[in-house]
LONU-701482 format. One line per 4 residues: number of its first residue (from 1); their letters; for each residue x, y, z negated of C-alpha. Coordinates in Angstrom, 1 decimal. Layout:
BEGIN
NUM = a = X/Y/Z  ... .
***
This chain:
BEGIN
1 = mals = -1.5/15.9/13.1  -1.5/16.4/16.9  -4.4/14.0/17.5  -6.5/15.6/14.9 .
5 = wryr = -5.8/19.0/16.2  -6.3/18.0/19.9  -9.6/16.4/19.6  -10.9/18.3/16.5 .
9 = ipis = -11.6/14.8/14.8  -10.2/13.6/11.4  -8.0/11.0/13.0  -5.9/9.5/10.1 .
13 = iaws = -2.7/7.6/10.7  -1.1/5.1/8.3  1.3/2.3/8.2  -0.2/-1.1/8.7 .
17 = tpga = -1.0/-2.5/5.2  -1.6/-6.1/6.4  1.3/-5.6/8.6  3.5/-4.9/5.6 .
21 = alli = 2.1/-8.0/3.7  3.0/-10.2/6.9  6.6/-8.9/6.9  6.9/-9.6/3.1 .
25 = aagd = 5.6/-13.2/3.7  7.9/-13.7/6.7  11.1/-12.2/5.0  12.3/-15.5/3.7 .
29 = andd = 11.8/-17.4/7.1  13.8/-14.8/9.1  16.9/-12.7/7.9  17.8/-11.3/11.3 .
33 = fgav = 16.4/-8.0/11.3  17.2/-7.2/15.0  15.0/-9.9/16.0  12.3/-8.3/13.6 .
37 = vgaf = 12.7/-5.1/15.5  12.2/-6.8/18.7  8.7/-8.0/17.2  8.1/-4.4/16.4 .
41 = llcg = 8.6/-3.3/20.0  6.5/-6.2/21.3  3.7/-5.0/18.9  3.8/-1.5/19.9 .
45 = lllv = 3.9/-2.4/23.4  0.7/-4.4/22.9  -0.9/-1.7/21.4  -0.2/0.5/24.3 .
49 = vtgl = -1.4/-2.0/26.8  -4.6/-2.5/24.8  -5.3/1.4/24.9  -4.8/1.4/28.7 .
53 = vapl = -6.7/-1.8/29.5  -10.3/-1.5/28.3  -11.3/-5.2/28.5  -8.3/-6.1/26.3 .
57 = aram = -9.5/-3.6/23.9  -13.0/-5.0/24.0  -11.6/-8.7/23.6  -9.4/-7.5/20.5 .
61 = trip = -12.5/-6.0/18.7  -14.3/-9.4/19.2  -12.1/-11.5/17.2  -14.5/-13.1/14.8 .
65 = kpia = -14.5/-11.3/11.5  -14.3/-14.6/9.3  -11.3/-15.7/11.1  -9.4/-12.2/11.1 .
69 = saml = -10.3/-11.8/7.3  -9.2/-15.3/6.3  -5.9/-15.0/8.1  -5.4/-11.8/6.2 .
73 = agil = -6.2/-13.3/3.2  -3.9/-16.1/3.6  -1.1/-13.7/4.2  -1.8/-11.7/1.1 .
77 = fpic = -2.3/-14.8/-1.2  1.2/-15.6/-2.0  2.1/-12.0/-2.7  -0.9/-11.5/-5.0 .
81 = vapv = 0.3/-14.7/-6.9  3.6/-13.0/-7.6  2.5/-11.0/-10.7  1.7/-14.4/-12.3 .
85 = tasv = 5.1/-16.0/-11.2  7.0/-13.0/-12.3  5.2/-12.7/-15.8  6.6/-16.4/-16.4 .
89 = elpq = 10.0/-16.0/-14.8  10.9/-12.4/-16.0  8.4/-11.6/-18.7  10.4/-8.8/-20.2 .
93 = lalp = 10.3/-6.9/-16.9  6.9/-8.0/-15.4  4.5/-8.0/-18.2  4.9/-4.2/-18.9 .
97 = ivlt = 3.8/-3.6/-15.3  0.9/-6.2/-15.3  -0.4/-5.0/-18.8  -0.3/-1.3/-17.6 .
101 = wlvl = -2.3/-2.1/-14.6  -4.8/-4.3/-16.5  -5.4/-1.5/-19.1  -5.8/1.2/-16.8 .
105 = frla = -7.9/-0.9/-14.4  -10.3/-1.1/-17.1  -10.2/2.6/-18.3  -9.2/4.5/-15.0 .
109 = prwa = -9.0/2.2/-12.0  -7.9/4.9/-9.6  -4.8/5.1/-11.6  -4.1/1.6/-12.1 .
113 = vpaa = -1.7/0.9/-9.3  0.2/4.3/-9.4  0.7/3.8/-12.9  1.9/0.2/-12.6 .
117 = mava = 4.3/1.4/-9.8  5.7/4.1/-12.2  6.2/1.6/-14.8  8.1/-0.7/-12.2 .
121 = ivvv = 10.5/2.0/-11.4  11.1/2.7/-15.2  11.7/-1.0/-15.7  13.9/-1.1/-12.9 .
125 = alsa = 16.0/2.0/-13.9  16.4/0.4/-17.4  17.4/-3.0/-16.5  19.8/-2.0/-13.6 .
129 = gdgw = 22.0/0.3/-15.7  24.0/3.1/-14.4  24.8/3.6/-10.8  21.6/2.3/-9.1 .
133 = lnas = 20.7/5.6/-8.0  23.5/7.8/-6.3  23.7/10.6/-3.9  24.5/8.5/-1.0 .
137 = aivp = 21.3/6.3/-1.6  18.7/9.2/-1.9  19.9/11.1/1.0  17.2/10.5/3.8 .
141 = rlef = 18.8/9.4/7.1  17.6/7.7/10.3  19.7/4.3/11.2  19.4/3.0/14.7 .
145 = vape = 18.8/-0.9/14.7  19.6/-2.8/17.9  16.6/-5.0/18.9  17.1/-8.7/19.7 .
149 = ldpv = 14.4/-10.5/21.7  14.1/-13.8/20.1  11.1/-15.7/21.7  10.4/-17.5/18.4 .
153 = vlvs = 10.2/-14.4/16.3  8.1/-12.6/19.1  5.4/-15.2/18.9  5.6/-16.0/15.2 .
157 = lgip = 5.9/-12.3/13.9  5.2/-9.8/16.9  1.7/-11.4/18.0  0.4/-11.9/14.5 .
161 = lyiv = 1.7/-8.3/13.6  -0.4/-7.0/16.5  -3.4/-9.0/15.5  -3.6/-8.0/11.9 .
165 = tmag = -3.0/-4.5/12.7  -5.9/-4.3/15.2  -8.3/-6.5/13.2  -7.2/-5.1/9.7 .
169 = qnvp = -6.6/-1.4/10.6  -7.5/-0.2/14.2  -11.0/-1.8/14.3  -12.1/-0.7/10.9 .
173 = gfav = -10.7/2.8/11.6  -12.8/3.1/14.7  -15.8/1.8/12.7  -15.3/4.5/9.8 .
177 = lttl = -15.3/7.2/12.3  -18.3/5.9/14.1  -20.2/5.3/10.9  -19.5/8.9/9.8 .
181 = gydr = -20.9/10.4/12.9  -17.9/10.6/15.3  -19.5/8.5/18.1  -16.8/8.8/20.7 .
185 = ppar = -13.4/8.6/18.9  -10.6/9.0/21.5  -9.6/5.2/21.4  -7.1/5.3/24.3 .
189 = aalv = -5.3/8.2/23.2  -5.3/6.8/19.6  -3.9/3.4/20.6  -1.5/4.5/23.1 .
193 = ttga = 0.1/7.1/20.9  0.3/4.8/17.7  1.7/2.0/20.1  4.3/4.2/21.6 .
197 = lsaa = 5.5/5.7/18.2  5.4/2.3/16.6  7.9/1.0/19.2  9.9/4.1/18.8 .
201 = gglf = 9.9/3.9/15.1  10.8/0.2/15.2  14.1/1.1/16.7  14.9/2.7/13.3 .
205 = gghv = 13.3/0.1/11.1  9.8/1.3/10.9  6.9/-1.2/11.3  3.4/-0.4/12.9 .
209 = inla = 1.6/2.7/12.4  -2.2/2.6/13.3  -5.6/4.2/12.4  -6.2/4.4/8.9 .
213 = aita = -9.4/2.8/7.3  -9.7/3.8/3.6  -7.9/7.2/4.0  -10.1/7.8/7.1 .
217 = aima = -13.1/7.3/5.0  -11.9/10.0/2.7  -10.8/12.5/5.3  -13.8/11.9/7.6 .
221 = gpda = -16.3/11.9/4.9  -18.5/14.8/3.4  -16.0/15.3/0.5  -13.5/16.5/3.1 .
225 = hpdp = -15.8/19.3/4.1  -19.7/19.6/4.4  -19.3/20.6/8.3  -18.1/17.6/10.2 .
229 = rrrw = -16.6/19.8/12.7  -14.2/21.1/10.2  -13.0/17.7/8.6  -10.2/17.5/11.2 .
233 = vaaf = -8.2/19.9/8.9  -8.2/17.3/6.0  -6.5/14.8/8.4  -4.1/17.5/9.7 .
237 = agga = -3.2/18.4/6.1  -2.8/14.7/5.2  -0.2/14.2/8.0  1.7/17.2/6.7 .
241 = ayip = 1.7/15.5/3.2  3.6/12.5/4.8  6.8/14.6/5.4  7.8/15.2/1.7 .
245 = lalg = 6.7/11.6/1.0  9.3/10.7/3.8  12.0/12.5/2.0  11.6/10.2/-0.9 .
249 = agva = 12.2/7.0/1.3  15.8/6.9/-0.1  14.7/6.7/-3.6  12.3/4.1/-2.9 .
253 = tavv = 14.9/1.9/-1.2  17.4/2.3/-4.1  14.6/1.1/-6.4  14.0/-1.9/-4.3 .
257 = saap = 17.4/-2.7/-3.8  18.2/-2.6/-7.6  15.2/-4.7/-8.6  14.7/-8.5/-8.5 .
261 = dili = 12.9/-9.7/-5.4  10.0/-11.2/-7.4  9.6/-8.0/-9.4  9.0/-6.0/-6.3 .
265 = taaa = 6.6/-8.5/-4.8  4.5/-8.7/-8.0  4.2/-5.0/-7.9  2.9/-5.2/-4.2 .
269 = glal = 0.6/-8.0/-5.4  -1.1/-5.8/-7.9  -1.6/-3.1/-5.4  -3.0/-5.7/-2.9 .
273 = lgal = -5.6/-7.5/-5.0  -8.3/-5.2/-4.0  -7.4/-6.1/-0.2  -7.3/-9.7/-1.0 .
277 = aaav = -10.8/-9.8/-2.7  -12.2/-7.8/0.3  -10.6/-10.1/2.9  -11.9/-13.1/0.9 .
281 = tsal = -15.5/-11.8/0.6  -15.5/-11.0/4.3  -14.0/-14.3/5.3  -16.7/-16.3/3.4 .
285 = eeeq = -19.7/-13.8/4.0  -21.2/-16.0/6.9  -22.2/-19.3/5.6  -21.8/-21.0/9.0 .
289 = hria = -18.5/-20.0/9.4  -17.1/-20.9/6.1  -15.3/-24.1/6.9  -13.5/-22.4/9.7 .
293 = aivt = -12.5/-19.5/7.6  -11.5/-21.4/4.6  -9.2/-23.8/7.0  -7.8/-20.6/8.5 .
297 = flvv = -6.9/-19.4/5.0  -5.3/-22.6/3.9  -3.2/-23.0/7.0  -1.9/-19.4/6.7 .
301 = asdi = -1.3/-19.7/3.0  0.6/-23.0/3.4  3.5/-21.1/5.0  4.1/-23.9/7.6 .
305 = eiag = 6.2/-23.6/10.5  5.6/-25.5/13.9  8.0/-25.1/16.5  9.6/-22.3/14.7 .
309 = igsa = 6.4/-20.2/14.7  4.9/-19.1/11.5  1.7/-20.0/9.7  -0.1/-16.8/10.4 .
313 = fwgl = -0.4/-17.5/14.2  -1.2/-21.3/13.5  -4.0/-20.3/11.2  -5.5/-18.0/13.9 .
317 = vigg = -5.3/-20.7/16.5  -6.7/-23.6/14.3  -9.3/-21.5/12.7  -10.6/-20.3/16.1 .
321 = vlml = -10.5/-23.8/17.7  -12.4/-25.1/14.8  -15.0/-22.5/14.8  -15.8/-23.0/18.5 .
325 = wlqr = -15.9/-26.9/17.8  -18.5/-26.4/15.0  -20.5/-23.8/17.0  -20.8/-26.4/19.9 .
329 = rrr = -21.7/-29.2/17.7  -24.2/-27.2/15.9  -26.0/-26.4/19.1 .
***
């Protein structure tokens, strides 16, 4: 809200969707949330540094799109498989959610994911019995989490979180604004602000915030207002709408806590199918880089660990090295 008002540009801010997917994928490998908060702090600090150091910002925007997209696809793949797994393991709970999504995706695609989420809440409420939603669970509150600086988690989670946030959110966010006629978006202010607030929010368990991409296309486009100079009001109003959503965070936590893990992952997988399709398409778009992209995808999706560092980081490294090798050989 403050950035949109200050610069009179529709600057939309959102949580990092690929970052959330990365956290889901990393959940089984690390149960020390204090160390995860340390990774949040590192990611926020790197965003601030990127905003302050122009060459670093330029370098991050030059990560090859096939590699960045393949890494994101590898992160999303296990989550998007969860609806299939859940339908076999818990058919009585998962199939109503999947069928709701499937029917509405054919008849009313815009409502398919919200309806599937609503059905998931109903299924959880009916299967969990009484007591899953109580007054103590639904009252919103902030809870401080002391960070722990674990070098392995910093490298295996903090750096990939920064990379997918920059490549999957901030870079497309700037591209959307430029495409829609805002030639000079305040990159430094946006990165420094979101990085600092990401670090502050991380101390209370919140993961990275960044420039929105899809939401930005809505709020910066002609549907928001015919006059581009007035579209900042849409982003300002969008920020205000986050406040009542925040008041429902306790209810969302109660639903997640009461549900089987595979069911929540399945619901997330349905919501991320579109993102997976877009990432795969982008990764394989350039024929000369398809081998490097598919290798990156396979390494990340394999969920391997080397020296305690997760597959997202190694997929980026191996894919980048392979791309450089194949380019040099071709020349």
